[in-house]
C-alpha positions as CSV (number, residue, x, y, z in Angstrom):
1,M,-7.1,20.0,4.2
2,E,-4.7,22.2,2.5
3,E,-5.1,22.8,-1.3
4,E,-2.0,22.6,-3.3
5,G,-3.2,23.7,-6.6
6,E,-5.8,22.9,-9.3
7,G,-5.5,19.3,-10.3
8,S,-2.7,18.4,-8.0
9,G,-4.7,17.2,-5.0
10,K,-4.7,18.1,-1.4
11,R,-1.6,17.8,0.7
12,V,-2.1,16.8,4.4
13,I,-0.1,15.6,7.3
14,C,-1.6,12.4,8.7
15,S,-1.1,9.5,10.9
16,I,-1.9,5.9,9.9
17,L,-4.6,4.4,12.1
18,A,-5.2,1.0,10.4
19,I,-4.6,-0.9,7.2
20,D,-7.1,-3.5,5.9
21,H,-4.7,-6.4,5.4
22,T,-7.5,-8.8,4.3
23,D,-7.6,-7.8,0.6
24,M,-4.4,-5.9,-0.3
25,Y,-3.7,-7.1,-3.9
26,Y,-5.1,-7.3,-7.4
27,R,-3.7,-9.3,-10.3
28,V,-2.5,-7.8,-13.6
29,C,-0.9,-9.1,-16.8
30,S,2.8,-9.1,-16.3
31,V,3.3,-7.7,-19.8
32,C,0.7,-4.9,-20.2
33,E,-0.4,-4.5,-16.5
34,R,-4.1,-4.7,-17.5
35,T,-6.2,-5.8,-14.5
36,L,-7.2,-9.5,-14.7
37,P,-10.8,-10.2,-13.8
38,N,-9.9,-13.6,-12.2
39,P,-6.8,-15.7,-11.5
40,T,-7.3,-18.0,-14.5
41,F,-7.7,-15.2,-17.1
42,L,-4.6,-14.5,-19.1
43,C,-3.9,-11.5,-21.3
44,H,-0.7,-11.1,-23.3
45,S,1.4,-13.7,-21.4
46,S,1.0,-16.8,-19.4
47,S,2.1,-15.0,-16.3
48,S,0.6,-12.4,-14.0
49,K,1.7,-10.4,-11.0
50,R,0.1,-8.8,-8.0
51,L,0.0,-5.1,-7.4
52,F,-0.9,-3.4,-4.1
53,R,-4.3,-1.9,-3.5
54,I,-4.4,-0.9,0.2
55,L,-7.4,0.5,2.0
56,M,-6.4,2.4,5.1
57,S,-7.7,4.8,7.7
58,V,-5.6,7.9,8.4
59,A,-6.2,10.8,10.8
60,T,-5.4,14.4,10.0
61,D,-5.6,17.1,12.7
62,T,-9.3,17.6,11.8
63,E,-10.8,14.3,10.5
64,V,-10.4,10.6,9.9
65,L,-10.4,9.5,6.3
66,T,-10.5,6.2,4.6
67,V,-8.1,6.3,1.6
68,I,-6.8,3.9,-1.0
69,C,-3.2,3.5,-1.7
70,F,-2.1,1.8,-4.9
71,D,1.2,0.0,-5.8
72,R,3.6,2.9,-6.4
73,V,2.9,4.5,-3.0
74,A,2.3,1.2,-1.2
75,R,5.8,0.1,-2.2
76,L,7.2,3.0,-0.1
77,L,5.3,1.8,3.0
78,F,6.1,-1.9,2.5
79,G,9.6,-1.7,0.9
80,C,8.8,-4.6,-1.5
81,S,6.6,-5.6,-4.3
82,A,3.1,-7.0,-3.6
83,D,4.2,-10.4,-4.8
84,D,7.1,-10.4,-2.4
85,Y,4.9,-9.4,0.5
86,F,2.3,-12.0,-0.5
87,H,4.9,-14.8,-0.3
88,F,6.2,-13.5,3.0
89,A,2.7,-13.4,4.4
90,K,2.1,-17.0,3.2
91,L,5.0,-18.1,5.4
92,H,4.0,-15.8,8.3
93,P,0.2,-15.8,8.5
94,F,0.0,-13.2,11.3
95,S,2.2,-10.7,9.5
96,G,-1.0,-8.7,8.6
97,D,-1.7,-8.0,12.2
98,S,2.0,-7.2,12.8
99,L,1.9,-4.9,9.7
100,N,-0.9,-2.8,11.4
101,Q,1.2,-2.6,14.6
102,I,4.3,-1.5,12.7
103,L,2.6,1.2,10.6
104,Q,0.0,2.4,13.1
105,G,1.0,5.9,14.3
106,E,3.5,6.6,11.5
107,I,3.2,10.2,10.3
108,F,3.3,11.1,6.6
109,A,2.8,14.0,4.4
110,I,0.4,12.7,1.8
111,T,-1.1,14.1,-1.3
112,L,-4.7,13.0,-1.8
113,S,-6.4,13.1,-5.2
114,K,-9.9,12.3,-6.4
115,P,-10.4,8.7,-7.7
116,M,-9.7,8.2,-11.4
117,N,-12.7,5.9,-11.6
118,A,-16.1,7.7,-11.2
119,N,-17.5,4.7,-9.3
120,A,-14.6,4.7,-6.7
121,Q,-15.6,5.5,-3.1
122,H,-12.3,6.6,-1.6
123,L,-9.7,9.4,-2.0
124,R,-6.5,8.1,-3.6
125,V,-3.1,8.6,-2.0
126,A,-1.1,10.1,-4.9
127,S,2.2,10.5,-2.9
128,A,3.5,9.9,0.6
129,L,6.5,11.1,2.4
130,P,7.4,9.7,5.8
131,L,8.1,12.5,8.3
132,S,10.0,10.4,10.8
133,S,13.7,10.1,10.2
134,S,13.6,6.6,11.8
135,F,10.9,5.3,9.4
136,Q,11.7,1.9,8.0
137,P,9.6,0.1,5.4
138,A,7.4,-2.5,7.0
139,I,9.1,-5.5,5.3
140,Q,12.4,-4.7,7.0
141,I,10.8,-4.7,10.5
142,L,8.7,-7.8,9.7
143,R,11.9,-9.7,8.5
144,Q,13.6,-8.7,11.8
145,S,10.6,-9.7,13.9
146,Y,10.1,-13.1,12.2
147,G,13.8,-13.7,11.7
148,S,13.2,-14.4,8.0
149,S,15.6,-13.9,5.2
150,H,13.2,-15.5,2.6
151,P,14.8,-14.9,-0.8
152,L,11.7,-13.5,-2.3
153,T,11.7,-10.5,0.1
154,K,15.4,-9.6,-0.3
155,H,16.4,-6.6,-2.5
């Protein structure tokens, strides 16, 4: 891996191998974005929202890494919010498998940083830049594949 500078993480070119689509979200308070320990717990408001937390395997030219990708970067890959994708996936139960097929092999320049939580096991994707000029966010391809124009997934 190539060092970029102290504190800024490591920049690598990688290809996505797989995404764990079985547990991709966590809930937060819609006001303060504090993580909610369970779906019935409420913080400052009576509503919550989902944010992405994606575990994925990527390959560099020298190694295979398991990394974690949080909401800001995951929105680039997906092209929608976690709530939007959740509702799309409820209507299309096999979209998780399709998601892997869509993103597998996509090449990105990513910046990896150490986890903010000392107990975390995986490097964190701090930024991602698709290197293919034909890259499309996954939700666009999924909508075309499933013929869906579900209002929750439109921008």
